[in-house]
C-alpha positions as CSV (number, residue, x, y, z in Angstrom):
1,M,3.8,-49.5,-58.9
2,K,3.6,-52.3,-56.3
3,K,0.3,-50.8,-55.1
4,I,-1.2,-51.1,-58.5
5,V,0.0,-54.6,-59.2
6,T,-1.3,-55.8,-55.8
7,S,-4.7,-54.2,-56.2
8,L,-5.1,-55.6,-59.7
9,G,-4.1,-59.1,-58.5
10,L,-6.8,-59.0,-55.7
11,L,-9.5,-58.0,-58.2
12,M,-8.5,-60.8,-60.6
13,A,-8.4,-63.3,-57.7
14,V,-12.0,-62.5,-56.8
15,A,-13.2,-63.0,-60.4
16,P,-13.2,-66.8,-60.5
17,T,-15.1,-67.0,-57.2
18,A,-17.8,-64.7,-58.7
19,Y,-18.0,-66.7,-61.9
20,A,-18.6,-69.9,-59.9
21,Q,-21.8,-68.5,-58.5
22,Q,-25.1,-69.3,-60.2
23,D,-26.4,-66.3,-62.3
24,S,-23.0,-64.7,-61.9
25,G,-22.9,-60.9,-62.6
26,L,-19.2,-61.0,-63.5
27,Y,-18.0,-59.2,-66.6
28,M,-14.6,-58.6,-68.1
29,G,-13.4,-56.7,-71.2
30,G,-11.1,-54.1,-72.7
31,R,-11.0,-50.5,-73.9
32,I,-8.8,-48.2,-76.0
33,G,-8.7,-44.5,-76.9
34,P,-6.8,-41.2,-76.7
35,S,-5.2,-40.1,-73.3
36,F,-4.5,-36.5,-72.6
37,L,-2.1,-35.1,-69.9
38,E,-2.8,-31.5,-69.1
39,D,0.0,-29.0,-68.0
40,S,2.8,-31.6,-67.9
41,C,5.6,-29.0,-67.7
42,V,6.4,-25.5,-66.5
43,T,6.7,-23.3,-69.6
44,D,5.0,-20.2,-70.9
45,T,3.2,-22.3,-73.6
46,D,0.6,-25.0,-73.6
47,C,2.7,-28.1,-72.8
48,G,0.0,-30.8,-72.6
49,D,0.6,-34.1,-74.2
50,S,-1.6,-36.8,-75.8
51,E,-1.0,-40.5,-76.3
52,L,-2.9,-43.7,-77.1
53,G,-4.2,-45.4,-74.0
54,A,-5.7,-48.9,-73.4
55,G,-6.8,-51.0,-70.5
56,I,-8.7,-54.0,-69.1
57,I,-12.1,-53.8,-67.3
58,T,-13.3,-56.2,-64.6
59,G,-16.6,-55.7,-62.7
60,Y,-19.6,-57.4,-61.0
61,D,-23.2,-56.4,-61.6
62,F,-25.2,-56.7,-58.4
63,N,-28.4,-55.7,-60.1
64,D,-29.6,-53.6,-63.1
65,W,-28.4,-50.3,-61.8
66,F,-25.4,-51.0,-59.4
67,A,-22.0,-52.6,-60.1
68,L,-18.5,-52.5,-58.7
69,E,-15.9,-51.9,-61.4
70,G,-12.1,-51.9,-61.6
71,T,-9.9,-51.0,-64.5
72,Y,-6.1,-51.1,-65.2
73,D,-5.0,-48.7,-67.9
74,Y,-1.8,-47.9,-69.7
75,L,-2.3,-44.1,-70.1
76,G,0.7,-43.5,-72.4
77,R,4.3,-42.4,-72.4
78,F,4.7,-38.7,-71.5
79,D,7.4,-36.1,-71.2
80,T,7.3,-33.9,-68.1
81,A,9.4,-30.9,-66.9
82,F,9.0,-29.4,-63.4
83,D,10.9,-27.2,-61.0
84,Q,12.7,-29.0,-58.1
85,S,14.6,-26.7,-55.8
86,G,14.9,-24.0,-58.4
87,T,16.1,-26.4,-61.1
88,T,13.9,-27.6,-64.0
89,V,13.9,-31.4,-64.0
90,G,12.7,-33.4,-67.0
91,A,11.4,-36.9,-67.0
92,S,10.0,-39.3,-69.7
93,G,8.1,-42.4,-68.7
94,D,5.1,-44.6,-68.8
95,L,1.9,-43.6,-66.9
96,T,-0.4,-46.3,-65.6
97,A,-3.4,-46.3,-63.3
98,F,-5.6,-48.7,-61.4
99,T,-9.1,-47.4,-60.7
100,L,-11.9,-48.8,-58.4
101,A,-15.4,-47.3,-58.1
102,P,-19.1,-48.1,-57.9
103,K,-20.9,-47.9,-61.3
104,L,-24.4,-46.5,-61.2
105,S,-26.6,-47.0,-64.3
106,Y,-29.9,-45.5,-65.5
107,H,-31.6,-47.4,-68.3
108,V,-33.0,-45.3,-71.1
109,K,-34.0,-48.4,-73.0
110,D,-34.1,-52.1,-72.2
111,D,-30.6,-52.6,-73.8
112,T,-29.0,-49.1,-73.3
113,A,-28.0,-47.3,-70.1
114,L,-26.2,-44.1,-69.0
115,Y,-23.8,-44.6,-66.2
116,G,-21.4,-42.7,-63.8
117,K,-18.5,-43.7,-61.6
118,L,-16.8,-41.9,-58.7
119,G,-13.9,-43.5,-56.9
120,G,-10.1,-43.6,-56.6
121,A,-7.2,-44.0,-59.0
122,M,-3.8,-45.4,-57.9
123,W,-1.4,-44.1,-60.6
124,D,2.3,-44.8,-61.3
125,F,4.8,-42.8,-63.4
126,N,7.7,-45.1,-64.2
127,S,10.3,-42.7,-65.7
128,N,14.0,-42.4,-66.4
129,A,14.2,-40.2,-63.4
130,G,12.6,-42.7,-61.0
131,D,9.3,-44.3,-60.1
132,R,6.6,-42.2,-58.5
133,D,3.0,-43.2,-57.5
134,D,0.1,-41.8,-55.5
135,V,-3.7,-41.8,-55.2
136,S,-6.1,-39.3,-56.8
137,L,-9.8,-38.8,-57.3
138,M,-11.3,-40.4,-60.4
139,G,-14.7,-39.8,-62.1
140,A,-16.2,-41.2,-65.3
141,L,-19.4,-40.9,-67.4
142,G,-20.4,-43.2,-70.2
143,V,-23.1,-45.0,-72.2
144,D,-23.3,-48.9,-72.1
145,H,-25.3,-50.8,-74.8
146,Q,-26.1,-54.5,-74.8
147,A,-25.2,-55.6,-78.3
148,T,-25.8,-59.4,-77.9
149,E,-26.9,-61.8,-75.1
150,K,-23.3,-61.8,-73.7
151,L,-21.5,-58.7,-75.2
152,N,-21.8,-55.0,-74.3
153,V,-20.2,-52.1,-76.0
154,R,-19.5,-48.8,-74.2
155,L,-18.2,-45.2,-74.7
156,E,-16.6,-43.6,-71.7
157,Y,-14.9,-40.4,-70.6
158,Q,-12.6,-40.7,-67.5
159,H,-11.0,-37.9,-65.5
160,I,-8.2,-38.4,-62.9
161,N,-7.8,-35.2,-60.9
162,D,-4.8,-33.4,-59.4
163,M,-1.9,-35.8,-59.9
164,D,0.9,-34.2,-57.7
165,D,4.1,-36.1,-56.7
166,G,7.5,-34.7,-57.6
167,Y,7.6,-34.9,-61.4
168,F,4.0,-33.9,-61.6
169,S,2.5,-30.8,-60.2
170,S,-1.4,-30.6,-60.0
171,I,-2.0,-32.0,-63.5
172,D,-5.0,-34.0,-64.7
173,N,-5.4,-37.0,-67.1
174,N,-8.4,-37.3,-69.4
175,L,-9.1,-40.6,-71.1
176,V,-11.8,-41.2,-73.8
177,T,-12.3,-44.8,-74.7
178,V,-14.5,-47.3,-76.6
179,G,-14.7,-50.7,-75.0
180,M,-16.4,-54.1,-75.0
181,T,-17.3,-56.3,-72.0
182,Y,-18.3,-60.0,-71.9
183,H,-20.9,-60.9,-69.2
184,F,-20.4,-64.5,-68.1
185,G,-23.6,-65.4,-66.3
186,R,-26.2,-63.3,-68.2
187,T,-29.0,-64.7,-70.3
188,N,-32.0,-62.8,-71.8
189,N,-34.5,-65.6,-71.0
190,E,-34.0,-67.9,-68.1
191,P,-35.0,-71.5,-68.8
192,M,-38.6,-71.9,-67.7
193,P,-41.4,-74.4,-68.4
194,E,-43.2,-74.2,-71.6
195,P,-46.2,-71.9,-71.6
196,M,-49.4,-73.8,-70.8
197,V,-51.8,-73.8,-73.7
198,E,-55.3,-74.9,-72.9
199,E,-56.4,-77.5,-75.4
200,P,-59.9,-77.1,-77.0
201,V,-62.6,-79.0,-75.1
202,M,-63.5,-82.0,-77.1
203,E,-67.3,-82.3,-77.1
204,E,-68.9,-85.8,-77.2
205,P,-71.3,-86.3,-80.0
206,E,-74.9,-85.7,-78.9
207,P,-78.1,-85.6,-80.9
208,E,-78.7,-82.0,-79.9
209,P,-76.1,-79.1,-80.3
210,Q,-74.3,-78.0,-77.1
211,P,-75.8,-74.9,-75.6
212,A,-72.4,-73.3,-75.0
213,V,-68.8,-73.4,-76.0
214,E,-66.3,-73.1,-73.1
215,P,-64.0,-70.1,-72.9
216,Q,-60.4,-70.5,-74.1
217,S,-57.1,-68.6,-73.5
218,I,-53.5,-68.7,-74.4
219,V,-50.6,-66.8,-72.7
220,L,-47.5,-66.2,-74.8
221,S,-44.7,-65.5,-72.3
222,E,-41.0,-64.9,-72.7
223,A,-40.4,-67.1,-69.7
224,G,-40.7,-70.1,-72.0
225,E,-38.0,-71.7,-74.1
226,T,-40.0,-70.8,-77.3
227,E,-38.9,-67.4,-78.6
228,M,-41.7,-64.9,-78.9
229,F,-40.2,-61.8,-80.2
230,G,-36.7,-60.6,-81.0
231,F,-34.9,-58.5,-78.3
232,D,-36.7,-55.2,-78.1
233,K,-38.8,-56.1,-81.2
234,A,-42.5,-56.5,-82.0
235,T,-42.2,-59.1,-84.7
236,L,-43.8,-62.5,-83.7
237,S,-41.7,-65.6,-84.2
238,D,-42.9,-68.5,-86.3
239,Q,-43.0,-70.8,-83.3
240,A,-45.1,-68.4,-81.3
241,A,-47.5,-67.9,-84.3
242,A,-47.9,-71.6,-84.6
243,S,-48.9,-71.9,-80.9
244,L,-51.9,-69.6,-81.6
245,Q,-53.5,-72.1,-84.1
246,P,-56.0,-73.6,-81.6
247,L,-57.6,-70.2,-81.0
248,V,-57.4,-69.3,-84.7
249,D,-59.3,-72.6,-85.4
250,R,-61.9,-71.7,-82.7
251,L,-62.7,-68.4,-84.3
252,L,-62.9,-69.9,-87.8
253,R,-65.2,-72.7,-86.5
254,H,-67.5,-70.4,-84.6
255,E,-68.6,-67.2,-86.2
256,E,-69.9,-65.9,-82.9
257,A,-66.5,-66.2,-81.2
258,T,-64.4,-63.2,-80.3
259,A,-60.9,-62.7,-78.8
260,T,-59.2,-60.1,-76.6
261,I,-55.5,-59.6,-77.0
262,V,-53.5,-57.8,-74.3
263,G,-49.8,-57.0,-74.4
264,H,-47.6,-56.6,-71.3
265,T,-43.9,-55.7,-70.6
266,D,-41.6,-55.6,-67.6
267,S,-40.6,-52.3,-65.9
268,K,-37.2,-51.8,-67.5
269,G,-37.0,-48.6,-69.5
270,P,-39.4,-45.6,-69.7
271,A,-43.1,-46.3,-69.1
272,A,-44.2,-44.5,-72.3
273,Y,-41.8,-46.7,-74.3
274,N,-43.1,-49.9,-72.6
275,Q,-46.7,-48.9,-73.3
276,K,-46.0,-48.4,-77.0
277,L,-44.1,-51.7,-77.2
278,S,-46.9,-53.6,-75.5
279,V,-49.5,-52.3,-78.0
280,E,-47.2,-53.2,-80.9
281,R,-46.7,-56.8,-79.6
282,A,-50.4,-57.3,-79.1
283,Q,-51.1,-56.1,-82.6
284,A,-48.4,-58.5,-83.9
285,V,-50.5,-61.4,-82.4
286,A,-53.7,-59.9,-83.8
287,D,-52.2,-59.9,-87.2
288,V,-52.0,-63.8,-87.1
289,F,-55.8,-63.8,-86.7
290,L,-56.3,-61.2,-89.5
291,D,-54.1,-63.1,-91.9
292,A,-56.3,-66.2,-91.3
293,G,-59.3,-64.3,-92.5
294,I,-60.9,-63.3,-89.2
295,D,-62.6,-59.9,-89.3
296,A,-61.0,-57.2,-87.2
297,S,-64.4,-56.4,-85.6
298,R,-64.1,-59.7,-83.7
299,L,-60.8,-58.7,-82.1
300,T,-60.1,-56.4,-79.2
301,V,-56.4,-55.3,-79.1
302,E,-54.8,-53.3,-76.3
303,G,-51.5,-52.8,-74.4
304,K,-51.0,-52.3,-70.7
305,G,-47.2,-51.7,-70.7
306,E,-45.7,-52.4,-67.3
307,A,-48.9,-51.7,-65.3
308,D,-50.0,-55.2,-64.6
309,P,-47.1,-57.5,-63.6
310,I,-47.7,-61.1,-62.5
311,A,-44.2,-61.5,-61.0
312,S,-41.4,-59.4,-59.4
313,N,-39.5,-57.1,-61.8
314,N,-36.4,-57.4,-59.6
315,T,-35.2,-60.7,-61.1
316,P,-34.6,-61.9,-64.7
317,E,-37.1,-64.7,-64.1
318,G,-39.8,-62.3,-63.0
319,R,-39.2,-59.9,-65.8
320,A,-39.4,-62.7,-68.3
321,Q,-42.9,-63.8,-67.0
322,N,-44.1,-60.2,-67.2
323,R,-43.1,-59.9,-70.9
324,R,-46.2,-61.6,-72.2
325,V,-49.3,-61.4,-74.5
326,E,-52.6,-62.8,-73.2
327,V,-55.2,-64.0,-75.7
328,T,-58.7,-64.8,-74.4
329,S,-61.8,-66.0,-76.2
330,P,-64.9,-65.9,-74.0
331,E,-67.7,-68.5,-73.7
332,I,-70.1,-68.8,-76.6
333,V,-73.7,-69.2,-75.6
334,Y,-76.3,-70.5,-78.1
335,V,-79.9,-69.5,-77.7
336,E,-82.3,-72.2,-79.0
337,V,-85.3,-70.8,-80.9
338,N,-88.4,-73.0,-80.6
């Protein structure tokens, strides 16, 4: 028992230090679910036992796919009966375990990942026949979903293998839990400067019409403070739609003007999914022009998915810059007829 309490104390002591860092990857939470103890006695019948287990989770995300995670679980109160020197000895007590393992994740979507853990479990059986503890191999599989900016929910199966010390004899514990974790330093969009919107060139009055109208472009980027789209959505926000008004006015004012609209994503998630999302977001921007009465033949809409990044996808800031929609209207040239 002292080993478990000491290890849990060390993990909790590290947590405030990690939280003090900028962009901290620290997370904490809890979990609950059924706990199963297999072959907990020596009889001719199935003598496994099941109880309700619960625990706390503490971890640190080093990047999108690697974390170090520890848990402290109350696995339940179990009855055991084993042979000791030819005599069957029974014990009833509380089983707890501290686990520590690397957590490796694979993102199937921007907000959902499958993960696995393989590490050690220091368990303790505090019973009416004495206190026993030892170390066993632990493995776990699960799915982790980002529900909000700060909160994740998870479903996990954990297996502690071959517990063997006196009152136990080569038995296993299986724990199936649902849990929730709070991620202290995480934000979906890091604060960045507002996207630069090129203002229309104001032409000075002249007796003769200008021979050309300069090109104009707007980049809608998730790196700005103005929300573009909902998380993993392709619905344009009202603020982002309003920022397109200078280009809408340009196409309404000049019948010859056209626009090219290209959607981009970061590299998180499958490439095919990112390609589809980039096209949907580009079309959402195009719908602003169509709703203003501009004919679809004057618009070119395409998505490039994750293929054309302008920043590194290894940081939240870089990924925010890569999640963008570029709108460009080329130069308009007038030909004077004499």
